[in-house]
N, C-alpha and C positions, 0 to 999 in steps of 0.2 A: 472501951477505953475512953475515959473522959478527956476533955480538951487539955487538962493539966497533967494527965498521966503519961508516963514514959515507961518503956520496958527495956531493961538491960539484959543483954545476951552474953553469957560467958563463952569463952573459946571451947569448942567441943574436942579439939585436938591441940597438941603442942606443935610448934613449927613456925617458920617465917610466914608473915602475912603478905598476901599478894593481891594487888588491886584486881577487882573482877574484870576490868577492861583488858588485863594482860593474860587472861586465861586463853589457851590455844584452842578454843572451841567457840564458834560464832554464836551459838545459841546462848552461851553464858556471857561472853564478852560484849555482845550487843544488847544484853539485858532483855533478851526475848522472853525469858521466864520471869525475870524480876531483878531488882537491885540486890547487891549483897557484897560479900567478901570471900576471898579464897585463902586457904591455908595449905602450905606444902608440908604434909604431916611428918613428924618424927616419932609419933606414938601411934599405936594400932588399935586403941579402944576409943570408939566414938561416944562422947558424953552428951547428955541433955544440956542445952545451953540455958534452960530456964524450966520452971514448973510448967507442965503442959500435958496435953493428951495426944497420944499417937493416933493420928487420923488416917495415915496410910503408910504401910510398909511394903515397898515394891517387891514383887515376886523374886527379883534377882538380888534383893537384900543390899543393893548398892545405894539406895536412896530411901529416905524416911521423911515424912511430913508430920509436923507438930502443930497443934492449935494451942496458942497461949492466951493469956488474959487480954481482954479488949478486942478479941477477934483477930489477933495477929497470927498469920499463917506463915510457918517457916519450913523450908525444905533444905535438907542437908544431903548433898550428892557427893559420894566418895569416888574420886577419880574421873578420868575422861574415857569414854567408850567402855566403861565397865559393865554396862547393861548386857553386852554380848557374852559375858562370862556366865550368865544364868545362875548367879549365886555362888559360883566356884570361888573359894577363898574368903567367903563372908560367913559369919555366924551371928544370927540375930539373938539379942538378949531380951527383947520385948516383942509384943505382938500388937496388932491393930486394936485400938480401944483402950490400951493400958494408960493409966495416969502415971506420969514420971516426975521426978523431982530434979532440980538443977544438979548436975554432976553425976546423975545416975547413968550407968552404962547402957547404951542403946544397941550397939553392935560391935563386933570385933572383926578385923580383917588381917589377912596374911600379906604384909607389904611385899615381901620378896616374891611371893607367888604372883601377885597382881602385876608387879613391874615386868614380869616375863610375858604377860598376856595383854596388858593395856599400855597405851602410850604415856600416861601420866597418872600420878596419885593426887594431884591437886584436888582439894575438897572444897566444894562451894557451899556457903551458908547463904540462902536466898530468902528474902522477904517476899512471899507470894501475894500478900494482901496489899498490893501497891495502890489499889484504888482508895484505901482508907488509911494506910500506914506509910510512913516515910522514915528513912534512916537519918537521924539528926546528928549522930556522932559515930565515927568509926575509928578503930585503933590502927596503929602502924607498928612496924618492927616485928618482934617475935612474940607469939602467943604461948601461954602456958595453959594446958588443958584444965578446965574446971576452976581456974584462978583468974586469968586475965579477962578484963572486960573487952569483948570483941566489938560490940556495937550497941548503940541505943536507938530504939525505935519509938517514934512518937506519932500522934494522929496527923493525917493530912488535912490541912485547914481548908474548909470549903465555906463559901459565903452562902449559907443555906437560909439565913433569916430573911433575906430580901427576895429569895427566889419565889416566883409565882407558884401557887398551889397547882397540883396535877389536876387537869380537867377530868370530870367524870366521863364515863363512856357515852352518856347521852349528850354531853356538851361537845366532846371531841369527835365522836363518830369513829367507830372501830376501824373503818377502812379509808377515812378521808385523809388526803395528804395535808401536810402542815400548811398554815396560812402563808400567803405570799408576803415577802418582805416589801412593805409599802413605801418605805423611805430609804433612799440610798442610791445605789449605782445600778444601772441596767446596761448590759452589753448590747452591741449590735448583733444581728443574726450571725450565728456561727453554725456551719454545716457539718454534720457528722460524717467523717470520711471513712469510717471503719466498714469493711465489706459486709460485716454481719450486724452493724448497728451497735447500739449501746447495750451489749450483753454483759454477762457477769464480770469478766475481767476488766474491760475498760470502765465499767460502772464502779468497780471496786477501786480502781486507781483514782477516779474522779472523787469518790466519796472520801477516801483517805486524805487526799490533798485538801478537800474542803474542810475537814476536821481540824486542819492545822491553823485555820484563821479564826480570829475573834470576830466573827460576823455571822449573821443569819443569812443563809444562802439558799436560793431555790433555783430550779431549772424549769423554764417554761417551754411548752411545745403545744401549738395549736389550741391555745386557751386553757390548757391544763398545766399544773405545776407540781413539782416534787421537791422534797427536801434533798438538797445536794449532798447531805452527809449520810443519806440512807441509800445503800446500794439496792435494796428491794424497791424503794420508791422510784429510783432512777430507772430500774428495769421495767417497772410498771408503766412508765411513760410510753413504752413500745417504740422508742426512737430507732427506726431502721436506718440503713445507709442512705445518706442524703437528707436526713431529717434536719429541719431548721430550728435551732434552739436559741433561746435568750437566757443569759445568766443574770440573776437579780440578787443583790446583796445589800445589807444594811449593817452598820456597826463600825467600830473604829478601824477595822482593816478591810472595809468593803471594797474600796478601789483596788487594793493590791490583790484581793481574792478574785475579783472579776477578771482582772488582767491575766493572772496566772492560770485560772481555769479555762479561759478562752484559748490561751496558748496551748494548754494541754489537749483540749478537744481537737484543735486544728492539727496537732502533731500525731493524733491517733491514739492518745492515752496509752502509750506503751506498746501498741500493736504494730507489726510490720505491714505498712500499707501497700508495699509492693507485692505482698504475697496474697494475690487474689485466689479464691478457691478454685482448684483445678478439677479436671474430670474425675479424679479419684478421691475427691473430698468426701468425708464420711457423711452418710445420710443423717438427717436430723433424727433426734431421739424419738420423736413421735412418728410412728409408722404411717404408711400410706393410708389415706382415708378409707375406712372400711366400706365395703360395698353395701348397697341397700339390700334388704331382704323383705320379701312379701310376708314371711312368717314372723310375727313379733317374738316368737320363742327362739328364733334362729339368729345368732350373733355371728357376723362374718368378720374375718380379719385376714391375716397373712400367715401362712405356714412357715414357722421357723425350724421345726423339727417334726418329721412325719410320725404318724402313728394313730392309734385308736384307743380310747379309754372311756370307761363308764364309771360314774361314781358320784358321791355327794359333793356339792360345792363347799369349799372352805376358803374364807377370805383372810388375807394377812395384810398388816399395815405396820410400817416401822414406828408409827406413833400410836400404836394400839395398847400401850401399857395401861394397866388398871390404875387409875388415880382417883383420889377423893376430890369431889368438886369444891367443897367448902374448906376453907383454911382455918388455922388457929389465929393467933395474934398477927396483926398486919406486919409489924416489924420483924417478927420471926419468919414469916413467909417471904418477905422482901430479902431478908438475909439468906434464906435458902436459895432463892433465885440467883443472887449474886455469887454465892459459893459454887453453885452448879455451873454457872457461866465461867467462873474462874478456872475450875477444873477442866472444863471443855476447852477453854482458851489454851491452857497449858498443853493439853492433849494435841490440839491442832498445831501449836507452835513446834512441838517436838516432831510432828509429822513433817512440817516444813523443813526443819533443821536436818532431819534424817533423809530427806529426799535426794541429797547429794546433787549429782549432775542431772538428775531427772527433772529438768526444768518444768516440763508440762505438769508433772505431779505436784511440784512445789507451788506452781501458780494456782492450781486448783485448790489446794489447802489454804493458800493465802487468801483466795477469794472467799472461801468458807469462813475464815477468821473474820473478814469484814462483815459477812452476813450475820455472824454470831453477835457482833457488836452493833447491829443495825438499830438505830434509835427508834424507828417505827415499830419494830417487833417488840423491843424492850419496853417502850412506853405503853403499848397495848397491854402487855402482860402486867406491868406495874399498876395500871389503872384498874384492871380486873382484880388484882390482889387487894387494892385499897377498898374495892367494893365487896370484899369478903371471900373471894375465890382462893383456892390453894395455889401455891406457886406452880406445881406441876400442871394443874388444870388450866391455869391462866397462860402458862407458856405454850402448852399444846394448842390452845385455841388461837393464840396470837400467831403461831407458826402456820397453822392451817389457814387462817385468814389471808396471810401473805401468799401462801402456796396457791390458794384458789385464784387470787388476783393475777399471779404470774401465769398460771395454767390457761387462763382465758386469752392470753396474748395471741394475736394472729401470726406473729413471727415465730416459726417453729423453734428457732434457736433460743429465743427468750422463753418460750413456753417450756422448753426442756430444762431450763434452769430452775423451774419449780421443784424439780427433784433434788437439786442442791440444797434448797431451803429445807425440804423434808429431811435430808441427810443430816444437816447441821442441827435441826430441831430435835431429831431423834437422839443424837449424841448427848445433848444437854438433858433431854428428858430421861435418859438412862440414869444420869447422876441424880436427878430429882426424884425418880421413882425408886431409887435404891437398888438397882440391879440392871444387868444387861443380858438376861437370858432371852434367847431368840424364841419367837412364837412357834410352838410345836403344832403339827398338823396330824390328823388321823391318817393311818395307812389306807391307801385306796382312794383318797380324796382327789378332787380336781381343784387345784389351788388357783384362785383368782386374785390378782393384785394389780395395783396401778403400774408398778414396775418391779422388775426382779434383777438382782445383781448376780454375778457368777457364783459368789459364795452361797447365796440363797438357793440357787439351782442345785448345787451339790448337797446342801443340807436337806433340802426338801426331798431329793431323790433318796437320800439315806434314810429318811423317815417313812419312805414308802408311798410318796405322792404318785398317783397314777398319771397325772397330766398337769400342765401348767398353762395359764392364760394371763396375759398382761395387756393393759391399755397402751402403755408405752413400750418401746423396744424396736429392734430391727432384726432382720434375718442374718446379718453379719456380726451381730454383737457377740461378745464373749459368752454371754448367758445362753444365746442360741447355739453357739458352737458346742458348749458343754452339754446342753440338753440333747443334741444329736449324738454326741459321743456316749452319753449315758443311756440312750434309747428311750428318753422320756418325751412324749408328744408335747409340743409347745406351740401355742397360737399367740401371735403378737398383733397389735393394732386393733384390738377388740374395742367396740364402742364403750365410752365411759359409763353409759347407763347400766352396763353389766355389773358395775360395782354396787349397785343398789339391790342386787339379787340377794334374797335371804340365804344365810348359811344353812346348809343341809339339804338344799333343793337338789333333786336328782338331775343329772345332766350327762350328755354324751359329747365328748371332745373328739371330733373327726378332723385331726390336723391335716390329713391327706387332702380333704376338701376345704381346708381353712375355715372351719365353722365349729361353733359350739351350740348344741341344741338343748334348751332348757325344758324341763317337764315333758320328756318324751312320752308318747302313748305306749301302751303295751305292745302294739304291733310294731312301732318303730324300735322299741327296745329289743324285740325278738329279732328284727332284721340286723341291728347292730351287733347283737350277741352272736348271731350267726357268722358275721364277718370276723368278729373277734375270736370266735371259736375256730374258724378256719386258720387264722394266723397262729393261734396257740397249737393247733393240731400239726401244722407244718413244723413248728418249733419242736414239738414233742417227737415227731418223726425223725427230725435231724438229731435230736438228743438220743433217741433210741438206737440210732446207727452210729453214734459218736465213737463207740469203742472199736468199730471196724477201721481197718487201715484205709487211708485216702489214696486210692489208685485210679489213675485216669483210665478212660475206656480202652486205650491202647497199651495198658500195662505198666505205666510209669508210676512208681511209688513216690509220693511227696510226704515227707515226715512233717506232721503238724504238732508243734510243741507250744508251750505256754509261756507268756510273760507274767511273772508273779512277783509278789513282795513279801509273802508270809506263808506260814504253814497252812493256814486256812485256805489261802489261794491254791496251794499245792493240792490239798485234798479235793477241792472243787474241780481243779483241772483234771485230776485223775478220773473223777466221776464223769466229766464231760469228754473223755477220750483223749487226753493229752498223751503223746508218746514220750514225753519228758518235759524238762524245763529248758528252754533256749535262752532265757534271760531272767536271772534273779536280781532284782533291783535292790541291792543291799543298802542303798542310801536311805531308803524309807525307814529303816530301823534306827537311823542316826537323827531323824527329825523329831520335833516335839519332845526334846529332852533338855536337861540342864547341862549334861556332860555327855561325852562320847560313850557308847556302850563298851563295856570291858571285853577283853578277849574271851573270857568265859561266857559272857552274855551272847556274843556272836557265835561261838562254837555251839552252844545249846540251840540257838535259833537255826543255824545251818543243819545241825543234826536232825532236828525235828522235821525239817523240810525233806531231807534225804530219806528219813524213815517213811514219810508219807508217800514218797515216790516209789519206794520199793526198788524194783530192778530197772527203773527208767533213768536215763542220764540226767545230769544236773550241770548247768553252766552258771557259774557264780561271777557276776561282774563286780570288780572292786569299786570302791566308793566313787560315785560320780556326782560331785557337787561343785559349787561355784557358778559364776555367771548368773543364770536365772534361778539357781537352786542354792542359796546361801545357808550356812549353819550358824546359828546365833553364837555358839560357844567356840567357833573357829574363826576368829577375826581375820579377814583378808584385806589387803590394801585396797584403797579406793582406786577404781580404774575408769578411764574414759570409755573403754569398750570391754566390759566384763565378759561378754560372750567370746571375745578373742583373747582373754587373759588367763588368769590362774583358775583353771577349772579342770575337772576330770583327773587324768593321771598326773597332771602338773601339781595337784594338791599334794601328792605323795612326796614331791621334792621339797615342798614348803613345810609339810608335817610328816616327816618320815616315820615317826613312831606310830602314827595312826595306820599308815600303809603296812608296816611290818606286823603290827598287831593283827590286822585283818588277814594278812596272808597266813600267819600262824594259825588263826582260827579256821581258815579254809583247809589247811593241811591236816588239821586234827579231825576234820569231818570224815566219817566213814560212809561211803555210798556204794552199795552193791554193784551198780552199773558204772561206777567211776564218776568223777566230776572234773570239770575243766575250769580254768581261770580265764576270765575275759577282761581285757584292759580297755577302759573308756577314753575317748578323746585323744588317741594317739595321732601325732602329726608327723613324726620323723622316726627314722631307724634308731637314732641316738636314744630317744625316749623309750623305745621298745627294748633296746639292749640293756639299758640301766635297770628297767623294771625286771627283766629276766635275771639279771645278776642278783638283785635283791631277793627274788623268789628262790633262786638256787641256794643262796646263803641260808635262808630260813629253812629250806627243805633239808639241807645237809645237817643243820643244827638239830632238827627234829627227828632226823633219821627216817623221813617219810618217803614213800615211793614217788616216782616222777608223776607229775600231772601235766595234761596238755595245756598249752598257753595259746590264747588267741587274741586278736585285736578287733575292736569295733572299727568299721569303715564308716567314719562320720565326717572326715576331713578329706577334701578332694585329693590332697597330696598322697594319701595312702592308696586310693584307687588308681591314681596315675602311676605310682610305683608298686603296683600290686605284685609284679613279678619278683621284685627284690624282697618285699615283705613275705611273700609266699615261701621264699627260701628259708625264712627264719621263724615262722609261726606254724602252729599245727592246724589252725582253722581261722576263718573269717566270720564275723557277724556284721551284717550291713545295717546300720542305724539310719534309716531313710529320713527321719525327722530332721536331724542335724545335717546330714549330707545334703538335703535339699536346701536347708537354710544357708549353708556355706557356699554351695554351688551357685545359687541364685542371688547371693548377697542380700538376703531377705530375712529379717528377724521374724521367726515363726510366732513370736508373741505379740507382734505389732498389729493393732486392731485394723489398720488401714491396708495391711498387706496380707492378712491371714487368708483371704479368699484366693490369693494368687500363689500361695505356698502349696505346690502340688508335686508330690514325689513322682508323678507320671510325666513330668516335663522331660522331653527327649534328652536334654543334657544330663539329667540325673540317670535316666535309663542307660545312657552310654557308659557312665561310670560304673553302674551295676554290671553291665555286660563285660567291661574290661576286668573287673574284679573276678567275676565268674570264670572267664577264660583263663586268667592267670592261675586261679586255684585249680582248675582242671589240669593244666599243664604240670603242676607240681603235685597232683593227686591230693589236694587239700579239700576238705569239705567247706561249703559256704552256705550260710543261711541269712535270712532277713528277719530282723526283729522290730523294725520300725512300724509305724501305724499303717503303712500301705499294705503290709502283710495281712492285716485284719479286714481289708476292703475286698469283699467278694468280687466286685467288678474288676479289680486289678490282678486277681490271681492268675488269669490266663496269660497276661503278658509276662508275669514273673516266671511262670513255668516255662514259657517260651524262651526266656533268656537263659534257661538252664538251672534255675534255682530249684533245689530238691529238698529244702528245709525251710519251713515258715514257722516263726515263733510269733504267736498272736495273743491278743487279749483273751482271757479265760472265757468270757461270755461269747466271743465270736467263733470259738472252735467248732461247734457243731455245724454252723452254717458254712464255714470255710471248707471243712472236710466234705460236706455235701456238694459244694460247688466243684471241687476238684474231681469228684466222681462223674460229673456231667461232661467233663472236658476231654478233648483228644489232644495229646501232647504234640503230635505232628502238626496239627492245625494251629496250636498255640505258638509253635516256632515260626510259622509263616506270619502270624499276627505280630510277633515280637520284631521280626525283621522289618515289617512295614512301620511299626511304631518308632523304630530307631531312625527312620527317614523322615518322620514328621517334624514340623517346625515349632509346634506349641503343645502345651499340655491339653488345651482344649481340643486340638485335632486328635490327640491320642484318646481322649475320653470319647470323642465321637466314634472313633474306630471300635471302641469297646461297647458301644450302645447295643441294645438288644438285637437289632436287625443285623449287626455286623459281627456279633460274637461267634467264635468258633464253636461248632457243635460236635 
């Protein structure tokens, strides 16, 4: 767009024009995404406001992005919180890449339908290209679709003619901090009061404030200086707690800038200075320093998940996308970089906006936003582009340069922030490289990485990775917890030199001994294969006996059933000896969809599972979502404490049609051994009675035979009132994951509390005992379906409490059944009585240690 050019946008809808500042959504009202206008629509066909190209059509079809003449980027967003509808009520008339003319239909929507599902139909027309474009005129009053002029967009004026040329890489130095401001104002020494020093968040606060002043500002520490507007440069100073800084500025607002920044530093840059790290503070991201090894082939670390694996090394890197080194026209590559940064900025701003009350999460993404706009990284990339590199190559090299500088920091908290730079850099690189496909690994490989996220652990296990190794990470991280639950050996804290290992090299991961051995000799391989073979033989022996009943040595039968989510799970469970299904998690068929499954969909799924089980019983739990398991197409009100709010059975009160549809589907299922209905997250007799009433209504309408009805014991109130509940239900199923969470007032997803969330805590065991005793008095059967049932070490105390039904993960069934056959129920009862008198979960675990286990 030339300096004299303007672009007129026509109204895409008819209706009253609303100032963007009045939209009841902070992300739009605060112009987080960009400036624009909102329309309260009276028409239901969205028209193109100008000639343009469709650059993005959101999967939920509620938002569309257009690229118009002069590089003007426009986003039109229909409604507030309509993304959660997953396309329900929307019909697209164009696709990504289409060229459209002013007035052409882009999409249609059902206003009546949307108003029942979303809080507002206000439609926002946003100019995304705010760095280069500005709204110079905007309409008021009422708009007519395809006729009214809604706004005029013109170029943002920049004084480019007098700007100094960008220095070459040889002149600037790729990693050298900006020159010190030599004329102006210098502060007195200001001491960093933050307990962890100038790490990412306080550095981001300082950089953002510095950007608001018309001044060149730097921060000095021990003879070194950093650009105050660059969060990466500030972190690279390595300013720990008590560091003595000076702030230097020159320019028209130098004095004001220095005064304000000194005040901010002294106040803690937004951190609570009274909250010193306590004894339960999380360990730094970098694991304990690896131990030395006399064998250069042997890399030592810390065991995060036990196990043994042999295979070829496969390295993964979030910045490993294939990119061309050399670019096309310099202006084209610079524009590509800016466009990728713009899309990444929008992505991060939306993540901030949707963080809600999760303040910690919002702060992390806000800090990532600041890193994305870091002038040091962007300047390095732009210099490389001017010298002929492609935007993708230049950006990756700039990010890696900053990453390496941060990773060298002696302060482990600052060094850990290097991963934030990689994360942000990877987001933008995906836009530059034209895709976001995760790097695949060959089955049977040992994956070596600098760091691994929880989602990567799940993905790699699904691809058949035999073991995992990372330089960064800790034994209590979510990634480690997942690796243990999936049975994948995982070594953390490995030396960084391991990253130089060539891909394909044969290695042995002995996570039990916290070591990885490269290039093993044939003799060493034979020894490790012998150990691995012994493990596999034990597993094979357990699987061979899996079809046999699990009976203790003194003749007590314990039914071992499976926790499943699909017909495939059911078939595998039967093969591994399941005596039935104690928990069908129906919610998993509700996820990863744009709309809820129909009644017919559910009936077909349940029937396939029942057919796979044959004459084995089936327990079907009704939809258990909400809290930490939201559904995108089922909008729930924002809650201060979602784990204590609308979740589980309470969803049925908010969405009764979904509950009734599911009950009808269950009633239509024909199971030879019968099936039972299980209600999740029951807390009161009133909730149980209302659900029973609804079930009975649907049963009578369908003319179906009666089915047994049970409740999950997940809330302490049910265990405490177990006698009253036992009078009104047919069975109990104890969900120890949530029962532990609510008994100990400890969020089971909290990273700092996960290690203390233990279902063998005596308080939880006493609630299990009370439930079992009440069930026995009323002759109701009771089982356990929580994770503790899959823990072989916990089986003895559960049997001792009188539990005669364990519903476990499919993979754990052979081992759990084998464990039961080794036990004596009489001795288990003695053990349980002792456990109930213990004071802590640790004491119970010690009681269950090998030397103390009942034989």
